[in-house]
C-alpha angles and dihedrals in degrees: 000000000000121000134189106251093195094062112086112241122189124197114213122217113277141180130218116300092010119126120252113252117204115207120197135175123254109256090221108041102008096239115150113254138172106273094202094060102026119127104234092325091301128127122233094260093051092047090056092046101043105033119071111195091179092065110130095028118116117253094188130040141156128246119201119214129180109234094206102051097017093230125145127234114245110191134281099024113313127114120211134185113244132160123221113280091009126138090245091058091045090055090052091051094051092048090055094062119090119216094025092109091067094064136053115255112220101173140353129185141159124259112217116252134171110277092227093051092081089222130120118194123197126190112211129190117200139175130210136166107252097179134003106296093002120107119189122203119201137176124208140161130242123200119211121196113214111225127183119242127163114239123230094254093053090046088055092048091055092048117088118241092006094124123098100196135029135187116210106200114192139175120173102218128121094246141044101233094117093050091048089053092047089050091058092048091050091051093046093052097036092235093148098061094104095045116119095196140351117210125190114220135176102282102017147327138306120215119198124202136183094219135036096232090058091056091048090052090053089046091055090051093052092050090051096055105032137034106253146134130214144195127208129218135171135205124205111235104173140351133199108213093193099054097023094232119146134194121214140185114219125209125192115196109202121189121194122211106268092229121104132187114281093023120139110232135190107210122206106261092234092052092047090056093048096054096052106306092276122169110274091227105071143138128243107241098172141013117200126132084327137026112262116201131185136195104230091202096057104016089235112153133199138178126229109201119216095250092048091051095053091048090053105021123190134174132224115275092211133358136206093276088069097052117130128205118245133182119225108235097173135357132182125183115235095203101242117118137180110194108288094002126080124191118235140163113236138184112210139175130202113261090224091055096056109114094014102064140354098233113145135180130217119215144151118243140185092221097082093124097060106028124091135173110289096023123132117237134181120228147145118270107217099173113104090359120131117213121195095212126120092210092055090047089054090052092051092050094047116098091210099055104022095089092045094067106111127214093233133021112201116212113175143344116271119225123203109243137175117263091239110044118229124237107283122224089232136051142191127229118244131206121236106253137172120225123231107273094192092062092054097038094077111097129009141234118007095359092056091046092052091049091052091049092050091049091049092048091050092051092048091049092051092049092049090051090052092049090053090051089053091052095047100039115064092183091057091045092055091064095054137069112240121191134203114260105232092178095060110137112233111225116222114248095233096046116127092222090059092051091049096053100029095108100030096088100034094115096043111111112256125216116233114240089228088069093058126092129214112252103218092183089060091048091054091049091050091050091054 
């Protein structure tokens, strides 16, 4: 066995039957080390300082994120959803680095950076065998620059006529309360994740999809939460005569039942007898997968299934835009109750008639549990009102139901509110939608500007009406996701405006903070 005579070798003291230990000096710093296990005649400190096992691994890379849908590009051409500092984003970062597959990864974690810096830092700990029997562990940082790049789905959504299926959702009512409710259900269940674009049109919404099965999935969801019917049509786009393949565009026309909660309806007499012999003049107290009606004079309820409605369709006799304000002059409970509703006999007067005449109206109402003398209540005034409805004409000409038509039908309690609503402690999410350009394109200059302002005012009024329904109806509120409003403006205690409006909303139902959720998307936006 040959041995280098120039290298100093020291023999340590030993006893009988003990192995011989050779001690040499480190060739770099001169520290004594074990020559039998030394890595190239280097001590452990010199091995860590002089040998770089991370050589060949990228220290800088680029991450591509779509600004519209906030998804990240995972090579080669797939886009995935990943939150900041999540394990999904960490996996994307590690796959971006070349040379990392040659070493063993021990640990990887994010280093906190400012969200607006457009930088993502990752600390990686690796191990690799530097010499035979010697494993070196090293920790280093990698900086990723976040760059914006539009994903393929968003490119398709911004390209005209790139969709392959569309859903045209329509409801012919003078307000958008049903669509606002459907919007919240869609957001709660994530049913819009495959939608390329959502366009708001005159009587409803249009949903655009890249594939037919995505539209059919959305169609099944709509039919499961609202009473509706639909028709399907297809249009041939292209055809290959050699292979026989064809390309189609599919359209689904969905029509919602034109009945909304709190509407006054006149049922066909034959239909009213079929669903439980209920009074034909009723109010709609709930709309789910079917239309639920109730006789406010007897508290009798009935359900009109979707198929039954379309076989015997009827329209609302009056809607919420025709509600009048009444003042309760006297009220006496009858004793009959039906869950949340209690029957009572009430004497009311129109709020506009107070001070001018003493005309009062006697009626029965289902709001006996919440109404008191002096309260304001909204209802339909049937006296001296002409309705152009054949079902109502049949009720008036019928000997059985003619005398049962009341003078006033009370719908819900009216709460005094400020003209300009204050910032609420809660908020609802909204979907990104495009308005119908064709409806606003007619005209130019001042006429077009006035039309846009009127349309915007109408949308704001409908949304405010829906928000008030959410506040006043606990059953409706339980089906939605409400979020804490982090952007609520805190009013100073000594402000004159606060003193002026301090008692105007005292009776308005308040939403408990325990019912609200934290909107993490809003928190991330505020941090940025």
